[in-house]
N, CA and C atoms as an extended XYZ file, in Angstrom:
534
Properties=species:S:1:pos:R:3:atomname:S:1:resname:S:1:resid:I:1 pbc="F F F"
N        97.191       91.304       65.238 N   MET     1
C        97.163       90.924       67.125 CA  MET     1
C        95.850       91.775       67.175 C   MET     1
N        94.818       91.640       67.920 N   ALA     2
C        93.549       92.291       67.889 CA  ALA     2
C        94.226       93.389       69.570 C   ALA     2
N        93.589       94.642       68.893 N   ALA     3
C        93.831       95.465       70.020 CA  ALA     3
C        93.461       95.140       71.370 C   ALA     3
N        92.239       94.257       71.481 N   THR     4
C        92.101       94.185       73.265 CA  THR     4
C        92.840       93.037       73.156 C   THR     4
N        93.050       92.204       72.574 N   ILE     5
C        94.494       90.939       73.151 CA  ILE     5
C        95.349       92.218       73.840 C   ILE     5
N        96.189       92.672       73.107 N   ARG     6
C        97.142       93.577       73.239 CA  ARG     6
C        96.629       94.256       74.767 C   ARG     6
N        95.405       94.710       74.982 N   ARG     7
C        95.445       95.191       76.352 CA  ARG     7
C        95.062       94.537       77.606 C   ARG     7
N        94.750       93.131       77.139 N   LEU     8
C        94.733       92.397       78.304 CA  LEU     8
C        96.393       91.912       78.329 C   LEU     8
N        97.283       91.743       77.471 N   ALA     9
C        98.297       91.742       78.076 CA  ALA     9
C        98.589       92.476       78.478 C   ALA     9
N        98.724       93.739       78.205 N   ARG    10
C        99.566       95.004       79.273 CA  ARG    10
C        98.837       94.639       80.321 C   ARG    10
N        97.618       94.606       80.890 N   VAL    11
C        96.861       94.429       81.924 CA  VAL    11
C        97.573       93.742       82.721 C   VAL    11
N        97.770       91.739       82.301 N   LEU    12
C        98.627       91.049       83.067 CA  LEU    12
C        99.964       91.343       83.316 C   LEU    12
N       100.877       92.019       82.012 N   ALA    13
C       102.323       92.350       82.304 CA  ALA    13
C       102.212       93.533       83.697 C   ALA    13
N       101.301       94.669       83.227 N   LEU    14
C       100.973       95.424       84.739 CA  LEU    14
C       100.967       94.557       86.031 C   LEU    14
N       100.080       93.716       86.223 N   GLN    15
C        99.705       92.811       87.275 CA  GLN    15
C       101.147       92.460       87.996 C   GLN    15
N       101.553       91.792       86.724 N   THR    16
C       103.122       90.709       87.089 CA  THR    16
C       103.662       91.731       87.960 C   THR    16
N       104.018       92.624       86.874 N   LEU    17
C       105.003       93.807       87.561 CA  LEU    17
C       105.148       94.509       88.821 C   LEU    17
N       103.644       95.116       89.204 N   PHE    18
C       103.075       95.370       90.375 CA  PHE    18
C       103.130       94.525       91.781 C   PHE    18
N       103.365       92.956       91.357 N   GLU    19
C       103.377       91.788       92.423 CA  GLU    19
C       104.631       91.999       92.463 C   GLU    19
N       105.557       91.644       91.956 N   VAL    20
C       106.919       91.595       91.800 CA  VAL    20
C       107.572       92.853       92.352 C   VAL    20
N       106.972       94.139       92.038 N   ASP    21
C       107.418       95.331       92.777 CA  ASP    21
C       107.181       95.432       94.608 C   ASP    21
N       105.820       94.790       94.505 N   SER    22
C       105.379       94.756       96.357 CA  SER    22
C       105.867       93.720       96.714 C   SER    22
N       106.176       92.065       96.276 N   SER    23
C       107.124       91.243       96.748 CA  SER    23
C       108.293       90.659       96.087 C   SER    23
N       109.308       91.399       96.320 N   PRO    24
C       110.668       91.187       95.224 CA  PRO    24
C       110.958       89.381       95.339 C   PRO    24
N       110.453       88.872       96.391 N   GLN    25
C       110.641       87.246       96.154 CA  GLN    25
C       110.249       86.787       95.427 C   GLN    25
N       108.964       87.744       94.604 N   HIS    26
C       108.203       86.345       93.335 CA  HIS    26
C       109.118       86.909       92.217 C   HIS    26
N       108.792       85.704       91.744 N   ASP    27
C       109.644       85.979       89.860 CA  ASP    27
C       109.069       86.138       89.047 C   ASP    27
N       109.087       86.749       88.517 N   PHE    28
C       108.505       87.638       87.093 CA  PHE    28
C       108.121       86.364       86.140 C   PHE    28
N       108.694       85.366       85.946 N   GLY    29
C       108.460       84.558       85.154 CA  GLY    29
C       107.431       83.529       85.276 C   GLY    29
N       107.619       83.349       86.662 N   GLN    30
C       106.581       82.342       87.333 CA  GLN    30
C       104.973       83.131       87.829 C   GLN    30
N       105.432       84.485       88.020 N   VAL    31
C       103.629       85.336       88.247 CA  VAL    31
C       103.205       85.320       87.166 C   VAL    31
N       104.284       85.532       85.997 N   LEU    32
C       103.291       85.809       84.680 CA  LEU    32
C       102.591       84.954       84.275 C   LEU    32
N       103.791       83.996       84.127 N   THR    33
C       102.641       82.115       83.481 CA  THR    33
C       101.724       81.714       84.295 C   THR    33
N       101.394       82.006       85.945 N   HIS    34
C       100.181       81.913       86.252 CA  HIS    34
C        98.996       83.026       86.051 C   HIS    34
N        99.552       83.873       85.622 N   ARG    35
C        98.526       85.048       85.525 CA  ARG    35
C        97.845       84.781       83.747 C   ARG    35
N        98.501       84.353       82.515 N   LEU    36
C        98.304       83.529       81.681 CA  LEU    36
C        96.984       82.503       81.662 C   LEU    36
N        97.879       81.863       82.694 N   GLU    37
C        97.177       80.867       82.863 CA  GLU    37
C        95.673       81.065       83.261 C   GLU    37
N        95.571       81.979       84.004 N   GLU    38
C        94.478       82.314       84.880 CA  GLU    38
C        93.492       82.698       83.951 C   GLU    38
N        93.989       83.702       83.192 N   ASN    39
C        92.859       84.686       82.157 CA  ASN    39
C        92.994       83.939       80.963 C   ASN    39
N        93.700       82.751       80.503 N   GLY    40
C        93.513       82.238       79.618 CA  GLY    40
C        94.224       82.867       78.061 C   GLY    40
N        95.099       83.394       78.274 N   LEU    41
C        95.967       83.899       77.042 CA  LEU    41
C        96.879       83.283       77.021 C   LEU    41
N        97.289       82.550       75.562 N   SER    42
C        97.957       82.142       74.491 CA  SER    42
C        98.575       82.822       74.032 C   SER    42
N        99.061       82.318       72.546 N   GLY    43
C        99.656       82.582       71.391 CA  GLY    43
C       100.468       83.913       71.762 C   GLY    43
N        99.612       85.025       70.454 N   GLU    44
C       100.495       86.038       70.171 CA  GLU    44
C       100.284       87.080       71.330 C   GLU    44
N        99.180       87.425       72.185 N   GLY    45
C        99.062       87.827       73.257 CA  GLY    45
C       100.057       87.530       74.291 C   GLY    45
N        99.859       86.210       74.729 N   ALA    46
C       100.820       86.103       75.953 CA  ALA    46
C       102.418       86.002       75.503 C   ALA    46
N       102.495       85.999       74.151 N   ALA    47
C       104.264       86.383       73.797 CA  ALA    47
C       104.099       88.208       73.745 C   ALA    47
N       103.337       88.526       73.868 N   PHE    48
C       103.566       90.018       73.541 CA  PHE    48
C       103.614       90.368       75.681 C   PHE    48
N       102.877       89.732       76.158 N   ALA    49
C       102.658       90.381       77.497 CA  ALA    49
C       104.372       89.627       78.020 C   ALA    49
N       104.911       88.383       77.802 N   ARG    50
C       105.877       88.202       78.019 CA  ARG    50
C       107.200       89.007       77.547 C   ARG    50
N       107.162       89.237       76.261 N   SER    51
C       107.680       90.737       75.910 CA  SER    51
C       108.027       92.153       76.844 C   SER    51
N       106.964       92.418       77.391 N   LEU    52
C       106.891       93.404       78.191 CA  LEU    52
C       107.607       93.321       79.735 C   LEU    52
N       107.152       91.973       79.757 N   VAL    53
C       107.507       92.056       81.762 CA  VAL    53
C       109.100       91.715       81.528 C   VAL    53
N       109.628       90.865       80.501 N   GLU    54
C       111.053       90.800       80.236 CA  GLU    54
C       111.805       92.141       79.878 C   GLU    54
N       110.884       92.893       79.301 N   GLY    55
C       111.536       93.947       78.694 CA  GLY    55
C       111.658       95.184       79.777 C   GLY    55
N       110.978       95.119       80.525 N   VAL    56
C       110.886       96.310       81.927 CA  VAL    56
C       111.795       95.827       82.798 C   VAL    56
N       111.645       94.290       82.843 N   ALA    57
C       113.083       93.827       84.123 CA  ALA    57
C       114.350       93.925       83.374 C   ALA    57
N       114.365       93.829       82.355 N   GLN    58
C       116.123       94.035       81.775 CA  GLN    58
C       115.882       94.997       81.699 C   GLN    58
N       115.353       96.127       81.573 N   HIS    59
C       115.825       97.888       81.488 CA  HIS    59
C       114.859       98.589       82.891 C   HIS    59
N       114.513       98.228       83.535 N   ARG    60
C       114.403       98.485       84.571 CA  ARG    60
C       115.065       99.902       85.324 C   ARG    60
N       116.030       99.670       85.798 N   ASP    61
C       117.063      100.774       85.870 CA  ASP    61
C       117.025      102.404       85.319 C   ASP    61
N       117.123      101.926       83.782 N   GLU    62
C       116.855      102.697       82.926 CA  GLU    62
C       115.967      103.415       82.691 C   GLU    62
N       114.616      102.639       82.769 N   LEU    63
C       113.095      103.039       82.908 CA  LEU    63
C       113.221      103.841       84.110 C   LEU    63
N       113.860      103.349       85.291 N   ASP    64
C       113.463      104.497       86.491 CA  ASP    64
C       114.502      105.700       86.309 C   ASP    64
N       115.185      106.104       86.012 N   GLU    65
C       115.897      107.267       85.313 CA  GLU    65
C       115.198      107.919       84.283 C   GLU    65
N       114.287      107.599       83.249 N   VAL    66
C       113.718      107.948       82.688 CA  VAL    66
C       112.369      108.772       83.220 C   VAL    66
N       111.939      107.826       84.266 N   ILE    67
C       110.681      108.420       85.386 CA  ILE    67
C       111.552      109.746       86.287 C   ILE    67
N       112.645      109.193       86.423 N   ALA    68
C       112.956      109.931       87.821 CA  ALA    68
C       113.471      111.737       86.724 C   ALA    68
N       114.098      111.489       85.446 N   GLN    69
C       114.319      112.779       84.723 CA  GLN    69
C       112.787      113.473       84.356 C   GLN    69
N       111.637      112.618       84.058 N   ALA    70
C       110.491      113.332       83.840 CA  ALA    70
C       109.606      113.643       84.725 C   ALA    70
N       109.781      113.462       86.093 N   ALA    71
C       108.973      113.783       87.137 CA  ALA    71
C       109.913      114.088       88.235 C   ALA    71
N       110.923      114.860       88.312 N   PRO    72
C       111.679      115.396       88.792 CA  PRO    72
C       110.956      115.712       90.615 C   PRO    72
N       109.971      115.923       90.784 N   ASN    73
C       109.018      116.138       91.764 CA  ASN    73
C       108.681      115.013       92.621 C   ASN    73
N       108.443      114.058       91.903 N   TRP    74
C       108.238      112.537       92.566 CA  TRP    74
C       108.971      111.334       92.761 C   TRP    74
N       109.531      111.744       93.664 N   PRO    75
C       110.837      110.385       94.125 CA  PRO    75
C       110.202      108.961       93.609 C   PRO    75
N       110.971      108.075       93.120 N   LEU    76
C       110.510      106.707       93.072 CA  LEU    76
C       109.795      105.857       93.897 C   LEU    76
N       110.778      106.364       95.032 N   ASP    77
C       110.286      105.531       96.014 CA  ASP    77
C       109.177      106.281       96.472 C   ASP    77
N       108.992      107.117       96.514 N   GLN    78
C       107.438      107.939       97.146 CA  GLN    78
C       106.305      107.790       96.206 C   GLN    78
N       106.381      107.425       95.188 N   MET    79
C       105.313      106.983       93.686 CA  MET    79
C       104.626      106.181       93.976 C   MET    79
N       103.374      106.062       93.516 N   ALA    80
C       102.470      105.112       93.445 CA  ALA    80
C       103.084      104.001       93.161 C   ALA    80
N       103.323      102.600       93.638 N   ARG    81
C       103.240      101.699       92.951 CA  ARG    81
C       102.753      101.184       91.726 C   ARG    81
N       101.196      101.238       91.553 N   VAL    82
C       100.886      101.340       90.493 CA  VAL    82
C       101.418      102.209       89.016 C   VAL    82
N       101.103      103.388       89.322 N   ASP    83
C       101.991      104.209       88.491 CA  ASP    83
C       103.426      104.156       88.242 C   ASP    83
N       103.894      104.266       89.105 N   LYS    84
C       105.336      103.810       88.523 CA  LYS    84
C       105.360      102.542       87.638 C   LYS    84
N       104.976      101.159       87.922 N   ASN    85
C       104.427      100.407       87.006 CA  ASN    85
C       103.942      100.370       85.494 C   ASN    85
N       103.247      101.726       85.751 N   VAL    86
C       102.638      101.766       84.655 CA  VAL    86
C       103.298      102.276       83.903 C   VAL    86
N       104.179      103.430       83.918 N   LEU    87
C       105.259      104.070       83.526 CA  LEU    87
C       106.422      103.671       82.948 C   LEU    87
N       106.312      102.463       83.679 N   ARG    88
C       107.860      101.570       83.465 CA  ARG    88
C       107.415      100.750       82.339 C   ARG    88
N       106.074      100.379       82.482 N   LEU    89
C       106.134       99.564       81.449 CA  LEU    89
C       105.678      100.559       79.648 C   LEU    89
N       104.848      101.581       79.746 N   ALA    90
C       104.608      102.663       78.498 CA  ALA    90
C       105.922      103.172       78.431 C   ALA    90
N       107.050      103.268       78.912 N   ILE    91
C       108.024      104.145       78.796 CA  ILE    91
C       109.056      103.206       77.790 C   ILE    91
N       109.103      101.956       78.398 N   TYR    92
C       109.422      100.374       77.603 CA  TYR    92
C       109.104       99.901       76.459 C   TYR    92
N       107.339      100.505       76.186 N   GLU    93
C       107.278      100.543       74.692 CA  GLU    93
C       107.384      101.558       74.343 C   GLU    93
N       107.528      102.760       74.724 N   LEU    94
C       107.923      103.833       73.715 CA  LEU    94
C       109.262      103.840       73.309 C   LEU    94
N       110.145      103.317       74.143 N   ARG    95
C       111.467      103.018       73.452 CA  ARG    95
C       111.489      101.939       72.958 C   ARG    95
N       111.020      100.762       72.789 N   TYR    96
C       111.468       99.340       72.189 CA  TYR    96
C       110.493       98.769       71.617 C   TYR    96
N       109.561       98.816       71.628 N   GLU    97
C       108.117       98.463       70.690 CA  GLU    97
C       108.267       99.541       69.688 C   GLU    97
N       108.730       99.681       68.848 N   GLN    98
C       108.622      100.286       67.743 CA  GLN    98
C       107.966      100.162       66.606 C   GLN    98
N       106.638       99.283       66.687 N   ASP    99
C       105.492       99.088       65.906 CA  ASP    99
C       104.313       99.840       66.494 C   ASP    99
N       104.288      100.096       67.694 N   VAL   100
C       103.486      100.206       68.429 CA  VAL   100
C       103.249      102.217       68.289 C   VAL   100
N       102.037      102.528       67.886 N   PRO   101
C       102.070      103.775       67.973 CA  PRO   101
C       102.262      104.653       69.397 C   PRO   101
N       102.614      105.770       69.273 N   VAL   102
C       103.263      106.277       70.855 CA  VAL   102
C       101.679      106.511       71.537 C   VAL   102
N       100.435      107.278       70.392 N   LYS   103
C        99.526      107.789       70.543 CA  LYS   103
C        98.510      106.641       71.293 C   LYS   103
N        98.663      105.720       70.642 N   ALA   104
C        98.146      104.382       71.296 CA  ALA   104
C        99.071      103.625       72.743 C   ALA   104
N       100.143      103.887       72.863 N   ILE   105
C       100.927      103.618       74.186 CA  ILE   105
C       100.777      104.485       75.292 C   ILE   105
N       100.275      105.839       74.873 N   ILE   106
C        99.877      106.722       75.843 CA  ILE   106
C        98.467      106.535       76.280 C   ILE   106
N        97.625      106.405       75.316 N   ASN   107
C        96.249      105.940       76.016 CA  ASN   107
C        96.011      104.809       76.346 C   ASN   107
N        96.321      103.726       76.157 N   GLU   108
C        96.486      102.761       77.154 CA  GLU   108
C        97.429      102.527       78.275 C   GLU   108
N        98.045      103.481       78.854 N   ALA   109
C        98.795      103.705       80.074 CA  ALA   109
C        97.825      104.201       80.698 C   ALA   109
N        97.167      105.700       79.803 N   VAL   110
C        96.222      106.752       80.765 CA  VAL   110
C        95.146      105.604       81.052 C   VAL   110
N        94.642      104.641       80.532 N   GLU   111
C        93.577      103.921       80.854 CA  GLU   111
C        93.671      102.595       81.813 C   GLU   111
N        95.215      102.281       81.786 N   LEU   112
C        95.769      101.471       82.679 CA  LEU   112
C        95.355      102.082       84.279 C   LEU   112
N        95.928      103.255       83.947 N   GLY   113
C        95.794      104.347       85.822 CA  GLY   113
C        94.716      104.486       85.935 C   GLY   113
N        93.875      104.793       85.060 N   LYS   114
C        92.389      105.003       85.316 CA  LYS   114
C        91.490      104.013       85.954 C   LYS   114
N        91.816      102.528       85.503 N   ARG   115
C        91.562      100.939       86.130 CA  ARG   115
C        92.095      100.656       87.116 C   ARG   115
N        93.273      101.007       87.692 N   PHE   116
C        93.480      100.797       88.368 CA  PHE   116
C        94.717      101.372       89.402 C   PHE   116
N        94.648      102.930       89.384 N   GLY   117
C        95.320      103.807       89.929 CA  GLY   117
C        94.437      104.656       91.072 C   GLY   117
N        95.070      105.472       91.448 N   SER   118
C        93.917      106.714       92.071 CA  SER   118
C        93.384      107.580       91.070 C   SER   118
N        92.660      108.282       91.828 N   GLU   119
C        91.677      109.308       91.212 CA  GLU   119
C        93.045      110.172       90.384 C   GLU   119
N        93.693      110.598       90.761 N   SER   120
C        94.912      111.815       89.980 CA  SER   120
C        95.734      110.752       88.897 C   SER   120
N        95.981      109.058       89.281 N   SER   121
C        96.894      108.576       88.234 CA  SER   121
C        96.639      109.002       86.814 C   SER   121
N        95.718      109.109       86.189 N   SER   122
C        95.776      109.465       84.653 CA  SER   122
C        96.489      110.247       84.639 C   SER   122
N        96.240      111.407       85.037 N   ARG   123
C        96.495      112.834       84.468 CA  ARG   123
C        98.214      112.398       84.993 C   ARG   123
N        98.761      112.391       85.966 N   PHE   124
C        99.812      111.794       86.261 CA  PHE   124
C       100.303      111.431       85.272 C   PHE   124
N       100.057      110.367       85.069 N   ILE   125
C       100.499      108.942       83.811 CA  ILE   125
C       100.590      109.816       82.216 C   ILE   125
N        99.640      110.875       82.271 N   ASN   126
C        99.119      111.359       80.816 CA  ASN   126
C       100.608      112.181       80.893 C   ASN   126
N       101.171      112.924       81.677 N   GLY   127
C       102.061      114.315       81.734 CA  GLY   127
C       103.126      113.508       81.577 C   GLY   127
N       103.951      113.005       82.344 N   VAL   128
C       104.988      112.479       82.514 CA  VAL   128
C       105.039      112.024       80.880 C   VAL   128
N       104.442      110.818       80.757 N   LEU   129
C       104.507      110.103       79.022 CA  LEU   129
C       104.598      111.178       78.132 C   LEU   129
N       103.581      112.211       77.734 N   GLY   130
C       103.863      113.243       77.213 CA  GLY   130
C       105.207      114.069       77.425 C   GLY   130
N       105.889      113.914       78.395 N   THR   131
C       106.808      114.787       78.137 CA  THR   131
C       107.879      113.695       78.221 C   THR   131
N       108.221      112.379       78.301 N   VAL   132
C       108.868      111.505       77.625 CA  VAL   132
C       108.850      111.047       76.100 C   VAL   132
N       107.599      111.371       75.874 N   ALA   133
C       107.469      111.314       74.302 CA  ALA   133
C       107.858      112.432       73.701 C   ALA   133
N       107.628      113.163       74.140 N   ALA   134
C       108.496      115.037       73.549 CA  ALA   134
C       109.710      114.834       73.153 C   ALA   134
N       110.226      114.198       74.495 N   ALA   135
C       111.807      114.280       74.523 CA  ALA   135
C       111.963      112.742       73.384 C   ALA   135
N       111.440      112.140       73.466 N   LEU   136
C       111.835      110.745       72.012 CA  LEU   136
C       111.772      111.006       70.937 C   LEU   136
N       110.395      111.977       70.813 N   GLU   137
C       110.239      112.848       69.463 CA  GLU   137
C       111.761      113.417       68.727 C   GLU   137
N       112.343      114.315       69.628 N   VAL   138
C       113.504      115.272       69.377 CA  VAL   138
C       114.232      114.085       69.163 C   VAL   138
N       114.511      113.077       70.279 N   GLU   139
C       115.679      112.085       69.910 CA  GLU   139
C       115.471      111.783       68.200 C   GLU   139
N       114.163      111.406       68.145 N   HIS   140
C       113.933      110.354       66.820 CA  HIS   140
C       114.319      111.520       65.693 C   HIS   140
N       114.065      112.706       65.908 N   GLU   141
C       114.405      113.835       64.629 CA  GLU   141
C       116.111      113.560       64.931 C   GLU   141
N       116.928      113.452       65.093 N   ALA   142
C       118.223      113.800       65.440 CA  ALA   142
C       118.627      112.587       65.106 C   ALA   142
N       117.973      111.332       65.249 N   HIS   143
C       118.683      110.398       64.937 CA  HIS   143
C       117.816      109.270       64.123 C   HIS   143
N       117.046      109.325       63.306 N   PRO   144
C       116.286      108.757       62.404 CA  PRO   144
C       116.134      107.270       62.896 C   PRO   144
N       114.878      106.746       63.457 N   ALA   145
C       114.880      105.151       63.439 CA  ALA   145
C       113.564      104.643       63.027 C   ALA   145
N       113.315      103.663       62.793 N   PRO   146
C       111.571      103.292       62.477 CA  PRO   146
C       110.834      103.379       63.550 C   PRO   146
N       109.698      104.422       63.518 N   ARG   147
C       108.891      104.310       64.788 CA  ARG   147
C       107.416      105.145       63.947 C   ARG   147
N       106.342      104.397       64.817 N   ASN   148
C       105.515      104.867       64.388 CA  ASN   148
C       104.719      106.155       65.175 C   ASN   148
N       104.564      107.639       64.701 N   TRP   149
C       104.239      108.260       65.374 CA  TRP   149
C       102.898      108.787       65.516 C   TRP   149
N       102.131      108.402       64.454 N   GLY   150
C       101.043      108.509       64.162 CA  GLY   150
C        99.524      107.602       64.239 C   GLY   150
N       100.040      106.374       63.351 N   LYS   151
C        99.189      105.254       63.094 CA  LYS   151
C        98.509      105.123       63.906 C   LYS   151
N        96.943      105.006       63.864 N   ALA   152
C        96.426      104.414       65.220 CA  ALA   152
C        96.522      102.813       65.166 C   ALA   152
N        96.380      102.191       66.522 N   GLU   153
C        96.486      100.432       66.510 CA  GLU   153
C        95.252      100.295       66.015 C   GLU   153
N        95.890       98.726       65.951 N   PRO   154
C        94.269       98.136       64.631 CA  PRO   154
C        93.211       97.668       66.353 C   PRO   154
N        91.810       97.712       65.949 N   THR   155
C        90.750       97.810       67.044 CA  THR   155
C        89.883       96.480       66.638 C   THR   155
N        90.865       95.772       66.200 N   ALA   156
C        89.850       94.369       65.768 CA  ALA   156
C        89.825       93.576       66.730 C   ALA   156
N        88.921       92.931       67.426 N   THR   157
C        88.884       92.182       68.543 CA  THR   157
C        88.288       90.785       68.195 C   THR   157
N        88.618       89.924       67.222 N   SER   158
C        88.420       88.936       66.525 CA  SER   158
C        89.880       87.985       67.328 C   SER   158
N        89.399       87.031       67.979 N   GLY   159
C        90.194       85.924       68.682 CA  GLY   159
C        89.835       85.838       70.100 C   GLY   159
N        88.968       86.867       71.020 N   LEU   160
C        88.543       86.856       72.037 CA  LEU   160
C        87.837       86.177       72.154 C   LEU   160
N        87.814       85.203       73.719 N   SER   161
C        87.062       84.118       74.015 CA  SER   161
C        86.085       85.131       74.718 C   SER   161
N        84.759       84.456       74.707 N   PRO   162
C        83.555       85.638       75.356 CA  PRO   162
C        84.293       85.805       77.121 C   PRO   162
N        85.009       85.299       77.614 N   GLU   163
C        85.444       85.394       78.965 CA  GLU   163
C        86.677       86.647       78.878 C   GLU   163
N        87.215       86.656       78.023 N   LEU   164
C        88.335       87.749       78.270 CA  LEU   164
C        87.658       89.052       77.938 C   LEU   164
N        86.435       88.957       76.620 N   ALA   165
C        85.679       89.813       76.390 CA  ALA   165
C        84.998       90.607       76.960 C   ALA   165
N        84.437       89.929       78.267 N   GLU   166
C        83.804       90.436       79.255 CA  GLU   166
C        84.602       91.404       80.325 C   GLU   166
N        86.057       91.034       80.134 N   LEU   167
C        87.063       91.871       81.262 CA  LEU   167
C        87.223       93.353       80.522 C   LEU   167
N        86.743       93.343       79.244 N   PHE   168
C        86.911       95.009       78.546 CA  PHE   168
C        85.684       95.251       78.308 C   PHE   168
N        84.665       95.140       79.137 N   GLU   169
C        83.251       95.815       78.511 CA  GLU   169
C        82.791       97.127       79.319 C   GLU   169
N        83.829       97.079       80.243 N   ASP   170
C        83.527       98.810       81.030 CA  ASP   170
C        84.350       99.521       80.400 C   ASP   170
N        85.581       99.313       80.016 N   LEU   171
C        86.474       99.874       79.171 CA  LEU   171
C        86.392      100.452       77.695 C   LEU   171
N        86.730      101.860       77.406 N   PRO   172
C        86.511      102.776       76.038 CA  PRO   172
C        87.549      102.102       75.364 C   PRO   172
N        86.985      102.224       74.013 N   GLU   173
C        87.829      101.757       73.260 CA  GLU   173
C        89.290      102.494       72.722 C   GLU   173
N        89.982      102.386       72.011 N   GLU   174
C        91.425      102.627       72.477 CA  GLU   174
C        91.477      104.068       71.835 C   GLU   174
N        90.590      104.460       70.475 N   ASP   175
C        90.493      105.740       70.213 CA  ASP   175
C        89.624      106.444       71.080 C   ASP   175
N        89.365      106.524       72.086 N   SER   176
C        88.121      107.432       72.934 CA  SER   176
C        88.894      108.469       73.102 C   SER   176
N        89.882      108.597       73.137 N   TRP   177
C        90.174      109.886       74.261 CA  TRP   177
C        90.331      110.873       73.017 C   TRP   177
N        90.456      110.704       71.439 N   ARG   178
C        90.391      112.003       70.761 CA  ARG   178
C        88.748      112.835       71.021 C   ARG   178
C-alpha cells in the first residue's frame, strides 16, 4: 500500500477520533464511513483507516494510561484533543501494528501534529512518542516479538487519484525528518 494512502488513512482516522472525542454521541463507524466516502478512499486504505479507528476505540483506556505515564505533567483532560488523539493513534500503531516501522509511525504522528495541532504540538508529540518507543523497545528486548524497528515505510504513490494527491501537496515526504 502506498505511503500516501496510509497517510490519508491516518488523517481520516485522526479526524474521526477527534470528532467522536469532541461529540461522544457520534458513532466511530458512521463518522469514519462518512469521511472515507467524502475523500474517496477505499480498498486497502479504507481498511487501514478502519483498523486504526477500531483499534484505538477498543484500546482507548490502555492507550490513555500509556499517555498518562509518558506525559505525567499533562493530565489527559487538560491536553489538547488533537494532541491526545494523535498520541492515541500513534501509540496504537506502535503497540499493535507490528509491520509499520517505529520511525515512520513517529514521523507520521509529528506531521499530523504540525498539520492539525498547535505550534508546539509536534514537539510535544515527538517527546511523548520517543518515551513510549524507548519503553517498548526495552519491553521488546525482554520479550522478543516481530517488530520493524528500522526499515523505512514504502514511499510509492501509485493508486492515488489526482484529488487525493492534492491533499498531500504541502506535506513533506515521510523520510524528510532525517
